[in-house]
mmCIF file as Biopython writes it, N, C-alpha, C and O atoms, coordinates in Angstrom:
data_model
#
loop_
_atom_site.group_PDB
_atom_site.id
_atom_site.type_symbol
_atom_site.label_atom_id
_atom_site.label_alt_id
_atom_site.label_comp_id
_atom_site.label_asym_id
_atom_site.label_entity_id
_atom_site.label_seq_id
_atom_site.pdbx_PDB_ins_code
_atom_site.Cartn_x
_atom_site.Cartn_y
_atom_site.Cartn_z
_atom_site.occupancy
_atom_site.B_iso_or_equiv
_atom_site.auth_seq_id
_atom_site.auth_asym_id
_atom_site.pdbx_PDB_model_num
ATOM 1   N N  . UNK A ? 1  ? 44.317 -3.535  -50.795 1.0 0.0 1  A 1 
ATOM 2   C CA . UNK A ? 1  ? 43.460 -2.728  -51.628 1.0 0.0 1  A 1 
ATOM 3   C C  . UNK A ? 1  ? 42.360 -2.136  -50.748 1.0 0.0 1  A 1 
ATOM 4   O O  . UNK A ? 1  ? 41.729 -2.849  -49.968 1.0 0.0 1  A 1 
ATOM 5   N N  . UNK A ? 2  ? 42.143 -0.870  -50.874 1.0 0.0 2  A 1 
ATOM 6   C CA . UNK A ? 2  ? 41.128 -0.191  -50.080 1.0 0.0 2  A 1 
ATOM 7   C C  . UNK A ? 2  ? 39.905 0.075   -50.945 1.0 0.0 2  A 1 
ATOM 8   O O  . UNK A ? 2  ? 40.016 0.364   -52.136 1.0 0.0 2  A 1 
ATOM 9   N N  . UNK A ? 3  ? 38.757 -0.026  -50.330 1.0 0.0 3  A 1 
ATOM 10  C CA . UNK A ? 3  ? 37.501 0.260   -51.028 1.0 0.0 3  A 1 
ATOM 11  C C  . UNK A ? 3  ? 37.053 1.666   -50.666 1.0 0.0 3  A 1 
ATOM 12  O O  . UNK A ? 3  ? 37.203 2.111   -49.528 1.0 0.0 3  A 1 
ATOM 13  N N  . UNK A ? 4  ? 36.515 2.339   -51.632 1.0 0.0 4  A 1 
ATOM 14  C CA . UNK A ? 4  ? 35.972 3.675   -51.401 1.0 0.0 4  A 1 
ATOM 15  C C  . UNK A ? 4  ? 34.462 3.527   -51.298 1.0 0.0 4  A 1 
ATOM 16  O O  . UNK A ? 4  ? 33.809 3.026   -52.214 1.0 0.0 4  A 1 
ATOM 17  N N  . UNK A ? 5  ? 33.927 3.961   -50.192 1.0 0.0 5  A 1 
ATOM 18  C CA . UNK A ? 5  ? 32.489 3.874   -49.966 1.0 0.0 5  A 1 
ATOM 19  C C  . UNK A ? 5  ? 31.924 5.278   -49.927 1.0 0.0 5  A 1 
ATOM 20  O O  . UNK A ? 5  ? 32.357 6.121   -49.141 1.0 0.0 5  A 1 
ATOM 21  N N  . UNK A ? 6  ? 30.967 5.508   -50.776 1.0 0.0 6  A 1 
ATOM 22  C CA . UNK A ? 6  ? 30.317 6.817   -50.788 1.0 0.0 6  A 1 
ATOM 23  C C  . UNK A ? 6  ? 29.055 6.701   -49.949 1.0 0.0 6  A 1 
ATOM 24  O O  . UNK A ? 6  ? 28.162 5.909   -50.250 1.0 0.0 6  A 1 
ATOM 25  N N  . UNK A ? 7  ? 28.998 7.489   -48.910 1.0 0.0 7  A 1 
ATOM 26  C CA . UNK A ? 7  ? 27.833 7.474   -48.044 1.0 0.0 7  A 1 
ATOM 27  C C  . UNK A ? 7  ? 26.990 8.704   -48.327 1.0 0.0 7  A 1 
ATOM 28  O O  . UNK A ? 7  ? 27.471 9.837   -48.280 1.0 0.0 7  A 1 
ATOM 29  N N  . UNK A ? 8  ? 25.738 8.459   -48.618 1.0 0.0 8  A 1 
ATOM 30  C CA . UNK A ? 8  ? 24.817 9.565   -48.828 1.0 0.0 8  A 1 
ATOM 31  C C  . UNK A ? 8  ? 23.409 9.098   -48.502 1.0 0.0 8  A 1 
ATOM 32  O O  . UNK A ? 8  ? 23.090 7.910   -48.571 1.0 0.0 8  A 1 
ATOM 33  N N  . UNK A ? 9  ? 22.596 10.043  -48.154 1.0 0.0 9  A 1 
ATOM 34  C CA . UNK A ? 9  ? 21.202 9.765   -47.841 1.0 0.0 9  A 1 
ATOM 35  C C  . UNK A ? 9  ? 20.358 10.678  -48.704 1.0 0.0 9  A 1 
ATOM 36  O O  . UNK A ? 9  ? 20.597 11.883  -48.784 1.0 0.0 9  A 1 
ATOM 37  N N  . UNK A ? 10 ? 19.378 10.091  -49.344 1.0 0.0 10 A 1 
ATOM 38  C CA . UNK A ? 10 ? 18.462 10.887  -50.143 1.0 0.0 10 A 1 
ATOM 39  C C  . UNK A ? 10 ? 17.089 10.776  -49.507 1.0 0.0 10 A 1 
ATOM 40  O O  . UNK A ? 10 ? 16.533 9.683   -49.403 1.0 0.0 10 A 1 
ATOM 41  N N  . UNK A ? 11 ? 16.556 11.880  -49.093 1.0 0.0 11 A 1 
ATOM 42  C CA . UNK A ? 11 ? 15.221 11.884  -48.504 1.0 0.0 11 A 1 
ATOM 43  C C  . UNK A ? 11 ? 14.185 11.910  -49.608 1.0 0.0 11 A 1 
ATOM 44  O O  . UNK A ? 11 ? 14.353 12.584  -50.624 1.0 0.0 11 A 1 
ATOM 45  N N  . UNK A ? 12 ? 13.105 11.162  -49.392 1.0 0.0 12 A 1 
ATOM 46  C CA . UNK A ? 12 ? 12.028 11.096  -50.358 1.0 0.0 12 A 1 
ATOM 47  C C  . UNK A ? 12 ? 10.746 11.625  -49.731 1.0 0.0 12 A 1 
ATOM 48  O O  . UNK A ? 12 ? 10.457 11.346  -48.567 1.0 0.0 12 A 1 
ATOM 49  N N  . UNK A ? 13 ? 9.986  12.381  -50.493 1.0 0.0 13 A 1 
ATOM 50  C CA . UNK A ? 13 ? 8.661  12.752  -50.018 1.0 0.0 13 A 1 
ATOM 51  C C  . UNK A ? 13 ? 7.723  11.587  -50.345 1.0 0.0 13 A 1 
ATOM 52  O O  . UNK A ? 13 ? 8.148  10.603  -50.951 1.0 0.0 13 A 1 
ATOM 53  N N  . UNK A ? 14 ? 6.472  11.690  -49.954 1.0 0.0 14 A 1 
ATOM 54  C CA . UNK A ? 14 ? 5.528  10.582  -50.131 1.0 0.0 14 A 1 
ATOM 55  C C  . UNK A ? 14 ? 5.388  10.183  -51.597 1.0 0.0 14 A 1 
ATOM 56  O O  . UNK A ? 14 ? 5.357  8.993   -51.909 1.0 0.0 14 A 1 
ATOM 57  N N  . UNK A ? 15 ? 5.303  11.151  -52.493 1.0 0.0 15 A 1 
ATOM 58  C CA . UNK A ? 15 ? 5.145  10.832  -53.916 1.0 0.0 15 A 1 
ATOM 59  C C  . UNK A ? 15 ? 6.394  10.149  -54.472 1.0 0.0 15 A 1 
ATOM 60  O O  . UNK A ? 15 ? 6.286  9.194   -55.241 1.0 0.0 15 A 1 
ATOM 61  N N  . UNK A ? 16 ? 7.556  10.623  -54.095 1.0 0.0 16 A 1 
ATOM 62  C CA . UNK A ? 16 ? 8.796  9.998   -54.550 1.0 0.0 16 A 1 
ATOM 63  C C  . UNK A ? 16 ? 8.907  8.568   -54.020 1.0 0.0 16 A 1 
ATOM 64  O O  . UNK A ? 16 ? 9.405  7.686   -54.720 1.0 0.0 16 A 1 
ATOM 65  N N  . UNK A ? 17 ? 8.452  8.337   -52.799 1.0 0.0 17 A 1 
ATOM 66  C CA . UNK A ? 17 ? 8.445  6.992   -52.235 1.0 0.0 17 A 1 
ATOM 67  C C  . UNK A ? 17 ? 7.520  6.070   -53.006 1.0 0.0 17 A 1 
ATOM 68  O O  . UNK A ? 17 ? 7.872  4.924   -53.286 1.0 0.0 17 A 1 
ATOM 69  N N  . UNK A ? 18 ? 6.329  6.569   -53.352 1.0 0.0 18 A 1 
ATOM 70  C CA . UNK A ? 18 ? 5.398  5.774   -54.159 1.0 0.0 18 A 1 
ATOM 71  C C  . UNK A ? 18 ? 5.992  5.474   -55.533 1.0 0.0 18 A 1 
ATOM 72  O O  . UNK A ? 18 ? 5.855  4.364   -56.048 1.0 0.0 18 A 1 
ATOM 73  N N  . UNK A ? 19 ? 6.647  6.465   -56.116 1.0 0.0 19 A 1 
ATOM 74  C CA . UNK A ? 19 ? 7.270  6.267   -57.431 1.0 0.0 19 A 1 
ATOM 75  C C  . UNK A ? 19 ? 8.376  5.217   -57.364 1.0 0.0 19 A 1 
ATOM 76  O O  . UNK A ? 19 ? 8.492  4.381   -58.261 1.0 0.0 19 A 1 
ATOM 77  N N  . UNK A ? 20 ? 9.182  5.255   -56.318 1.0 0.0 20 A 1 
ATOM 78  C CA . UNK A ? 20 ? 10.251 4.273   -56.143 1.0 0.0 20 A 1 
ATOM 79  C C  . UNK A ? 20 ? 9.672  2.868   -56.013 1.0 0.0 20 A 1 
ATOM 80  O O  . UNK A ? 20 ? 10.130 1.942   -56.682 1.0 0.0 20 A 1 
ATOM 81  N N  . UNK A ? 21 ? 8.670  2.707   -55.156 1.0 0.0 21 A 1 
ATOM 82  C CA . UNK A ? 21 ? 8.028  1.403   -54.979 1.0 0.0 21 A 1 
ATOM 83  C C  . UNK A ? 21 ? 7.442  0.926   -56.305 1.0 0.0 21 A 1 
ATOM 84  O O  . UNK A ? 21 ? 7.594  -0.242  -56.661 1.0 0.0 21 A 1 
ATOM 85  N N  . UNK A ? 22 ? 6.784  1.806   -57.031 1.0 0.0 22 A 1 
ATOM 86  C CA . UNK A ? 22 ? 6.173  1.446   -58.307 1.0 0.0 22 A 1 
ATOM 87  C C  . UNK A ? 22 ? 7.235  0.998   -59.325 1.0 0.0 22 A 1 
ATOM 88  O O  . UNK A ? 22 ? 7.068  -0.023  -59.992 1.0 0.0 22 A 1 
ATOM 89  N N  . UNK A ? 23 ? 8.311  1.757   -59.437 1.0 0.0 23 A 1 
ATOM 90  C CA . UNK A ? 23 ? 9.373  1.395   -60.389 1.0 0.0 23 A 1 
ATOM 91  C C  . UNK A ? 23 ? 9.956  0.021   -60.078 1.0 0.0 23 A 1 
ATOM 92  O O  . UNK A ? 23 ? 10.161 -0.792  -60.980 1.0 0.0 23 A 1 
ATOM 93  N N  . UNK A ? 24 ? 10.220 -0.231  -58.807 1.0 0.0 24 A 1 
ATOM 94  C CA . UNK A ? 24 ? 10.862 -1.497  -58.441 1.0 0.0 24 A 1 
ATOM 95  C C  . UNK A ? 24 ? 9.889  -2.667  -58.559 1.0 0.0 24 A 1 
ATOM 96  O O  . UNK A ? 24 ? 10.294 -3.758  -58.961 1.0 0.0 24 A 1 
ATOM 97  N N  . UNK A ? 25 ? 8.626  -2.466  -58.221 1.0 0.0 25 A 1 
ATOM 98  C CA . UNK A ? 25 ? 7.632  -3.531  -58.384 1.0 0.0 25 A 1 
ATOM 99  C C  . UNK A ? 25 ? 7.476  -3.884  -59.859 1.0 0.0 25 A 1 
ATOM 100 O O  . UNK A ? 25 ? 7.370  -5.059  -60.211 1.0 0.0 25 A 1 
ATOM 101 N N  . UNK A ? 26 ? 7.463  -2.877  -60.712 1.0 0.0 26 A 1 
ATOM 102 C CA . UNK A ? 26 ? 7.365  -3.131  -62.157 1.0 0.0 26 A 1 
ATOM 103 C C  . UNK A ? 26 ? 8.631  -3.825  -62.667 1.0 0.0 26 A 1 
ATOM 104 O O  . UNK A ? 26 ? 8.555  -4.762  -63.463 1.0 0.0 26 A 1 
ATOM 105 N N  . UNK A ? 27 ? 9.781  -3.364  -62.209 1.0 0.0 27 A 1 
ATOM 106 C CA . UNK A ? 27 ? 11.053 -3.933  -62.670 1.0 0.0 27 A 1 
ATOM 107 C C  . UNK A ? 27 ? 11.215 -5.394  -62.262 1.0 0.0 27 A 1 
ATOM 108 O O  . UNK A ? 27 ? 11.567 -6.236  -63.089 1.0 0.0 27 A 1 
ATOM 109 N N  . UNK A ? 28 ? 10.962 -5.693  -61.010 1.0 0.0 28 A 1 
ATOM 110 C CA . UNK A ? 28 ? 11.236 -7.033  -60.496 1.0 0.0 28 A 1 
ATOM 111 C C  . UNK A ? 28 ? 10.059 -7.997  -60.574 1.0 0.0 28 A 1 
ATOM 112 O O  . UNK A ? 28 ? 10.257 -9.211  -60.626 1.0 0.0 28 A 1 
ATOM 113 N N  . UNK A ? 29 ? 8.829  -7.467  -60.582 1.0 0.0 29 A 1 
ATOM 114 C CA . UNK A ? 29 ? 7.671  -8.356  -60.502 1.0 0.0 29 A 1 
ATOM 115 C C  . UNK A ? 29 ? 6.650  -8.151  -61.611 1.0 0.0 29 A 1 
ATOM 116 O O  . UNK A ? 29 ? 5.702  -8.928  -61.729 1.0 0.0 29 A 1 
ATOM 117 N N  . UNK A ? 30 ? 6.832  -7.114  -62.425 1.0 0.0 30 A 1 
ATOM 118 C CA . UNK A ? 30 ? 5.898  -6.888  -63.521 1.0 0.0 30 A 1 
ATOM 119 C C  . UNK A ? 30 ? 4.519  -6.441  -63.081 1.0 0.0 30 A 1 
ATOM 120 O O  . UNK A ? 30 ? 3.530  -6.690  -63.771 1.0 0.0 30 A 1 
ATOM 121 N N  . UNK A ? 31 ? 4.450  -5.780  -61.929 1.0 0.0 31 A 1 
ATOM 122 C CA . UNK A ? 31 ? 3.169  -5.264  -61.435 1.0 0.0 31 A 1 
ATOM 123 C C  . UNK A ? 31 ? 3.370  -3.859  -60.897 1.0 0.0 31 A 1 
ATOM 124 O O  . UNK A ? 31 ? 4.491  -3.472  -60.568 1.0 0.0 31 A 1 
ATOM 125 N N  . UNK A ? 32 ? 2.298  -3.100  -60.808 1.0 0.0 32 A 1 
ATOM 126 C CA . UNK A ? 32 ? 2.406  -1.748  -60.272 1.0 0.0 32 A 1 
ATOM 127 C C  . UNK A ? 32 ? 2.665  -1.790  -58.778 1.0 0.0 32 A 1 
ATOM 128 O O  . UNK A ? 32 ? 2.458  -2.815  -58.129 1.0 0.0 32 A 1 
ATOM 129 N N  . UNK A ? 33 ? 3.113  -0.684  -58.246 1.0 0.0 33 A 1 
ATOM 130 C CA . UNK A ? 33 ? 3.315  -0.586  -56.807 1.0 0.0 33 A 1 
ATOM 131 C C  . UNK A ? 33 ? 2.021  -0.758  -56.043 1.0 0.0 33 A 1 
ATOM 132 O O  . UNK A ? 33 ? 1.998  -1.406  -54.996 1.0 0.0 33 A 1 
ATOM 133 N N  . UNK A ? 34 ? 0.937  -0.182  -56.555 1.0 0.0 34 A 1 
ATOM 134 C CA . UNK A ? 34 ? -0.367 -0.327  -55.891 1.0 0.0 34 A 1 
ATOM 135 C C  . UNK A ? 34 ? -0.810 -1.782  -55.881 1.0 0.0 34 A 1 
ATOM 136 O O  . UNK A ? 34 ? -1.286 -2.283  -54.863 1.0 0.0 34 A 1 
ATOM 137 N N  . UNK A ? 35 ? -0.653 -2.465  -57.019 1.0 0.0 35 A 1 
ATOM 138 C CA . UNK A ? 35 ? -1.020 -3.884  -57.077 1.0 0.0 35 A 1 
ATOM 139 C C  . UNK A ? 35 ? -0.152 -4.706  -56.130 1.0 0.0 35 A 1 
ATOM 140 O O  . UNK A ? 35 ? -0.635 -5.635  -55.484 1.0 0.0 35 A 1 
ATOM 141 N N  . UNK A ? 36 ? 1.122  -4.360  -56.054 1.0 0.0 36 A 1 
ATOM 142 C CA . UNK A ? 36 ? 2.016  -5.070  -55.142 1.0 0.0 36 A 1 
ATOM 143 C C  . UNK A ? 36 ? 1.551  -4.919  -53.695 1.0 0.0 36 A 1 
ATOM 144 O O  . UNK A ? 36 ? 1.457  -5.909  -52.969 1.0 0.0 36 A 1 
ATOM 145 N N  . UNK A ? 37 ? 1.260  -3.693  -53.272 1.0 0.0 37 A 1 
ATOM 146 C CA . UNK A ? 37 ? 0.840  -3.452  -51.887 1.0 0.0 37 A 1 
ATOM 147 C C  . UNK A ? 37 ? -0.463 -4.195  -51.593 1.0 0.0 37 A 1 
ATOM 148 O O  . UNK A ? 37 ? -0.603 -4.794  -50.527 1.0 0.0 37 A 1 
ATOM 149 N N  . UNK A ? 38 ? -1.413 -4.163  -52.522 1.0 0.0 38 A 1 
ATOM 150 C CA . UNK A ? 38 ? -2.677 -4.883  -52.297 1.0 0.0 38 A 1 
ATOM 151 C C  . UNK A ? 38 ? -2.445 -6.381  -52.155 1.0 0.0 38 A 1 
ATOM 152 O O  . UNK A ? 38 ? -2.994 -7.011  -51.251 1.0 0.0 38 A 1 
ATOM 153 N N  . UNK A ? 39 ? -1.631 -6.956  -53.045 1.0 0.0 39 A 1 
ATOM 154 C CA . UNK A ? 39 ? -1.336 -8.387  -52.970 1.0 0.0 39 A 1 
ATOM 155 C C  . UNK A ? 39 ? -0.576 -8.720  -51.686 1.0 0.0 39 A 1 
ATOM 156 O O  . UNK A ? 39 ? -0.809 -9.764  -51.078 1.0 0.0 39 A 1 
ATOM 157 N N  . UNK A ? 40 ? 0.323  -7.840  -51.278 1.0 0.0 40 A 1 
ATOM 158 C CA . UNK A ? 40 ? 1.090  -8.034  -50.047 1.0 0.0 40 A 1 
ATOM 159 C C  . UNK A ? 40 ? 0.141  -8.037  -48.837 1.0 0.0 40 A 1 
ATOM 160 O O  . UNK A ? 40 ? 0.237  -8.899  -47.963 1.0 0.0 40 A 1 
ATOM 161 N N  . UNK A ? 41 ? -0.761 -7.073  -48.805 1.0 0.0 41 A 1 
ATOM 162 C CA . UNK A ? 41 ? -1.697 -6.967  -47.682 1.0 0.0 41 A 1 
ATOM 163 C C  . UNK A ? 41 ? -2.652 -8.155  -47.616 1.0 0.0 41 A 1 
ATOM 164 O O  . UNK A ? 41 ? -3.107 -8.520  -46.532 1.0 0.0 41 A 1 
ATOM 165 N N  . UNK A ? 42 ? -2.961 -8.760  -48.759 1.0 0.0 42 A 1 
ATOM 166 C CA . UNK A ? 42 ? -3.842 -9.946  -48.784 1.0 0.0 42 A 1 
ATOM 167 C C  . UNK A ? 42 ? -3.069 -11.227 -48.497 1.0 0.0 42 A 1 
ATOM 168 O O  . UNK A ? 42 ? -3.666 -12.300 -48.410 1.0 0.0 42 A 1 
ATOM 169 N N  . UNK A ? 43 ? -1.759 -11.131 -48.350 1.0 0.0 43 A 1 
ATOM 170 C CA . UNK A ? 43 ? -0.948 -12.311 -48.055 1.0 0.0 43 A 1 
ATOM 171 C C  . UNK A ? 43 ? -0.687 -13.193 -49.262 1.0 0.0 43 A 1 
ATOM 172 O O  . UNK A ? 43 ? -0.391 -14.378 -49.111 1.0 0.0 43 A 1 
ATOM 173 N N  . UNK A ? 44 ? -0.794 -12.630 -50.458 1.0 0.0 44 A 1 
ATOM 174 C CA . UNK A ? 44 ? -0.627 -13.407 -51.673 1.0 0.0 44 A 1 
ATOM 175 C C  . UNK A ? 44 ? 0.833  -13.536 -52.110 1.0 0.0 44 A 1 
ATOM 176 O O  . UNK A ? 44 ? 1.133  -14.318 -53.012 1.0 0.0 44 A 1 
ATOM 177 N N  . UNK A ? 45 ? 1.723  -12.803 -51.504 1.0 0.0 45 A 1 
ATOM 178 C CA . UNK A ? 45 ? 3.135  -12.806 -51.899 1.0 0.0 45 A 1 
ATOM 179 C C  . UNK A ? 45 ? 3.981  -13.335 -50.749 1.0 0.0 45 A 1 
ATOM 180 O O  . UNK A ? 45 ? 3.774  -12.975 -49.590 1.0 0.0 45 A 1 
ATOM 181 N N  . UNK A ? 46 ? 4.928  -14.187 -51.086 1.0 0.0 46 A 1 
ATOM 182 C CA . UNK A ? 46 ? 5.772  -14.808 -50.065 1.0 0.0 46 A 1 
ATOM 183 C C  . UNK A ? 46 ? 7.236  -14.406 -50.278 1.0 0.0 46 A 1 
ATOM 184 O O  . UNK A ? 46 ? 7.874  -14.862 -51.226 1.0 0.0 46 A 1 
ATOM 185 N N  . UNK A ? 47 ? 7.760  -13.561 -49.404 1.0 0.0 47 A 1 
ATOM 186 C CA . UNK A ? 47 ? 9.150  -13.129 -49.563 1.0 0.0 47 A 1 
ATOM 187 C C  . UNK A ? 47 ? 10.156 -14.255 -49.351 1.0 0.0 47 A 1 
ATOM 188 O O  . UNK A ? 47 ? 11.302 -14.144 -49.788 1.0 0.0 47 A 1 
ATOM 189 N N  . UNK A ? 48 ? 9.752  -15.322 -48.697 1.0 0.0 48 A 1 
ATOM 190 C CA . UNK A ? 48 ? 10.662 -16.448 -48.491 1.0 0.0 48 A 1 
ATOM 191 C C  . UNK A ? 48 ? 10.811 -17.302 -49.749 1.0 0.0 48 A 1 
ATOM 192 O O  . UNK A ? 48 ? 11.783 -18.045 -49.886 1.0 0.0 48 A 1 
ATOM 193 N N  . UNK A ? 49 ? 9.858  -17.198 -50.657 1.0 0.0 49 A 1 
ATOM 194 C CA . UNK A ? 49 ? 9.896  -18.000 -51.878 1.0 0.0 49 A 1 
ATOM 195 C C  . UNK A ? 49 ? 10.407 -17.219 -53.083 1.0 0.0 49 A 1 
ATOM 196 O O  . UNK A ? 49 ? 10.793 -17.809 -54.092 1.0 0.0 49 A 1 
ATOM 197 N N  . UNK A ? 50 ? 10.410 -15.886 -52.976 1.0 0.0 50 A 1 
ATOM 198 C CA . UNK A ? 50 ? 10.814 -15.065 -54.111 1.0 0.0 50 A 1 
ATOM 199 C C  . UNK A ? 50 ? 11.633 -13.882 -53.603 1.0 0.0 50 A 1 
ATOM 200 O O  . UNK A ? 50 ? 11.116 -13.010 -52.906 1.0 0.0 50 A 1 
ATOM 201 N N  . UNK A ? 51 ? 12.909 -13.864 -53.957 1.0 0.0 51 A 1 
ATOM 202 C CA . UNK A ? 51 ? 13.784 -12.795 -53.483 1.0 0.0 51 A 1 
ATOM 203 C C  . UNK A ? 51 ? 13.344 -11.429 -53.997 1.0 0.0 51 A 1 
ATOM 204 O O  . UNK A ? 51 ? 13.617 -10.415 -53.353 1.0 0.0 51 A 1 
ATOM 205 N N  . UNK A ? 52 ? 12.668 -11.382 -55.145 1.0 0.0 52 A 1 
ATOM 206 C CA . UNK A ? 52 ? 12.204 -10.104 -55.677 1.0 0.0 52 A 1 
ATOM 207 C C  . UNK A ? 52 ? 11.066 -9.545  -54.820 1.0 0.0 52 A 1 
ATOM 208 O O  . UNK A ? 52 ? 10.972 -8.335  -54.611 1.0 0.0 52 A 1 
ATOM 209 N N  . UNK A ? 53 ? 10.218 -10.425 -54.336 1.0 0.0 53 A 1 
ATOM 210 C CA . UNK A ? 53 ? 9.152  -9.993  -53.412 1.0 0.0 53 A 1 
ATOM 211 C C  . UNK A ? 53 ? 9.792  -9.426  -52.156 1.0 0.0 53 A 1 
ATOM 212 O O  . UNK A ? 53 ? 9.361  -8.386  -51.658 1.0 0.0 53 A 1 
ATOM 213 N N  . UNK A ? 54 ? 10.803 -10.089 -51.644 1.0 0.0 54 A 1 
ATOM 214 C CA . UNK A ? 54 ? 11.496 -9.606  -50.448 1.0 0.0 54 A 1 
ATOM 215 C C  . UNK A ? 54 ? 12.109 -8.233  -50.703 1.0 0.0 54 A 1 
ATOM 216 O O  . UNK A ? 54 ? 12.009 -7.333  -49.870 1.0 0.0 54 A 1 
ATOM 217 N N  . UNK A ? 55 ? 12.743 -8.086  -51.861 1.0 0.0 55 A 1 
ATOM 218 C CA . UNK A ? 55 ? 13.395 -6.826  -52.208 1.0 0.0 55 A 1 
ATOM 219 C C  . UNK A ? 55 ? 12.381 -5.679  -52.274 1.0 0.0 55 A 1 
ATOM 220 O O  . UNK A ? 55 ? 12.610 -4.611  -51.707 1.0 0.0 55 A 1 
ATOM 221 N N  . UNK A ? 56 ? 11.278 -5.899  -52.957 1.0 0.0 56 A 1 
ATOM 222 C CA . UNK A ? 56 ? 10.277 -4.839  -53.116 1.0 0.0 56 A 1 
ATOM 223 C C  . UNK A ? 56 ? 9.537  -4.588  -51.805 1.0 0.0 56 A 1 
ATOM 224 O O  . UNK A ? 56 ? 9.174  -3.448  -51.516 1.0 0.0 56 A 1 
ATOM 225 N N  . UNK A ? 57 ? 9.310  -5.619  -51.019 1.0 0.0 57 A 1 
ATOM 226 C CA . UNK A ? 57 ? 8.572  -5.430  -49.763 1.0 0.0 57 A 1 
ATOM 227 C C  . UNK A ? 57 ? 9.279  -4.478  -48.804 1.0 0.0 57 A 1 
ATOM 228 O O  . UNK A ? 57 ? 8.640  -3.827  -47.978 1.0 0.0 57 A 1 
ATOM 229 N N  . UNK A ? 58 ? 10.604 -4.404  -48.921 1.0 0.0 58 A 1 
ATOM 230 C CA . UNK A ? 58 ? 11.351 -3.483  -48.063 1.0 0.0 58 A 1 
ATOM 231 C C  . UNK A ? 58 ? 11.047 -2.025  -48.370 1.0 0.0 58 A 1 
ATOM 232 O O  . UNK A ? 58 ? 11.360 -1.141  -47.572 1.0 0.0 58 A 1 
ATOM 233 N N  . UNK A ? 59 ? 10.443 -1.771  -49.517 1.0 0.0 59 A 1 
ATOM 234 C CA . UNK A ? 59 ? 10.116 -0.397  -49.914 1.0 0.0 59 A 1 
ATOM 235 C C  . UNK A ? 59 ? 8.716  0.029   -49.486 1.0 0.0 59 A 1 
ATOM 236 O O  . UNK A ? 59 ? 8.352  1.192   -49.655 1.0 0.0 59 A 1 
ATOM 237 N N  . UNK A ? 60 ? 7.931  -0.881  -48.940 1.0 0.0 60 A 1 
ATOM 238 C CA . UNK A ? 60 ? 6.563  -0.533  -48.548 1.0 0.0 60 A 1 
ATOM 239 C C  . UNK A ? 60 ? 6.520  0.660   -47.595 1.0 0.0 60 A 1 
ATOM 240 O O  . UNK A ? 60 ? 5.654  1.518   -47.765 1.0 0.0 60 A 1 
ATOM 241 N N  . UNK A ? 61 ? 7.402  0.763   -46.607 1.0 0.0 61 A 1 
ATOM 242 C CA . UNK A ? 61 ? 7.348  1.948   -45.735 1.0 0.0 61 A 1 
ATOM 243 C C  . UNK A ? 61 ? 7.569  3.271   -46.481 1.0 0.0 61 A 1 
ATOM 244 O O  . UNK A ? 61 ? 7.143  4.329   -46.019 1.0 0.0 61 A 1 
ATOM 245 N N  . UNK A ? 62 ? 8.234  3.202   -47.629 1.0 0.0 62 A 1 
ATOM 246 C CA . UNK A ? 62 ? 8.510  4.415   -48.383 1.0 0.0 62 A 1 
ATOM 247 C C  . UNK A ? 62 ? 7.364  4.802   -49.318 1.0 0.0 62 A 1 
ATOM 248 O O  . UNK A ? 62 ? 7.208  5.976   -49.656 1.0 0.0 62 A 1 
ATOM 249 N N  . UNK A ? 63 ? 6.574  3.834   -49.730 1.0 0.0 63 A 1 
ATOM 250 C CA . UNK A ? 63 ? 5.533  4.175   -50.690 1.0 0.0 63 A 1 
ATOM 251 C C  . UNK A ? 63 ? 4.312  3.299   -50.624 1.0 0.0 63 A 1 
ATOM 252 O O  . UNK A ? 63 ? 3.504  3.278   -51.553 1.0 0.0 63 A 1 
ATOM 253 N N  . UNK A ? 64 ? 4.170  2.580   -49.544 1.0 0.0 64 A 1 
ATOM 254 C CA . UNK A ? 64 ? 3.034  1.674   -49.423 1.0 0.0 64 A 1 
ATOM 255 C C  . UNK A ? 64 ? 1.840  2.313   -48.754 1.0 0.0 64 A 1 
ATOM 256 O O  . UNK A ? 64 ? 1.602  3.513   -48.890 1.0 0.0 64 A 1 
ATOM 257 N N  . UNK A ? 65 ? 1.101  1.512   -48.043 1.0 0.0 65 A 1 
ATOM 258 C CA . UNK A ? 65 ? -0.171 1.934   -47.454 1.0 0.0 65 A 1 
ATOM 259 C C  . UNK A ? 65 ? -0.031 3.131   -46.536 1.0 0.0 65 A 1 
ATOM 260 O O  . UNK A ? 65 ? -0.900 4.002   -46.521 1.0 0.0 65 A 1 
ATOM 261 N N  . UNK A ? 66 ? 1.042  3.188   -45.775 1.0 0.0 66 A 1 
ATOM 262 C CA . UNK A ? 66 ? 1.209  4.288   -44.826 1.0 0.0 66 A 1 
ATOM 263 C C  . UNK A ? 66 ? 1.528  5.609   -45.505 1.0 0.0 66 A 1 
ATOM 264 O O  . UNK A ? 66 ? 1.360  6.670   -44.905 1.0 0.0 66 A 1 
ATOM 265 N N  . UNK A ? 67 ? 1.986  5.556   -46.748 1.0 0.0 67 A 1 
ATOM 266 C CA . UNK A ? 67 ? 2.386  6.788   -47.439 1.0 0.0 67 A 1 
ATOM 267 C C  . UNK A ? 67 ? 1.295  7.325   -48.358 1.0 0.0 67 A 1 
ATOM 268 O O  . UNK A ? 67 ? 1.485  8.350   -49.014 1.0 0.0 67 A 1 
ATOM 269 N N  . UNK A ? 68 ? 0.150  6.638   -48.410 1.0 0.0 68 A 1 
ATOM 270 C CA . UNK A ? 68 ? -0.941 7.098   -49.293 1.0 0.0 68 A 1 
ATOM 271 C C  . UNK A ? 68 ? -1.612 8.309   -48.745 1.0 0.0 68 A 1 
ATOM 272 O O  . UNK A ? 68 ? -2.547 8.827   -49.356 1.0 0.0 68 A 1 
#
């Protein structure tokens, strides 16, 4: 059985990156993207203890502090 893999890349501008981070932080952690980034920067979130924190933290380059 062969798998079909669709490869595509979607580029995001800064606002779209912030929106993506915000949506995922709300979905997985019940907090806004801004609140997530602030808590992350203060060291209040541990990606080793919560897979959702790990998942959302990967989006920081797309919509976190550097994209403001």
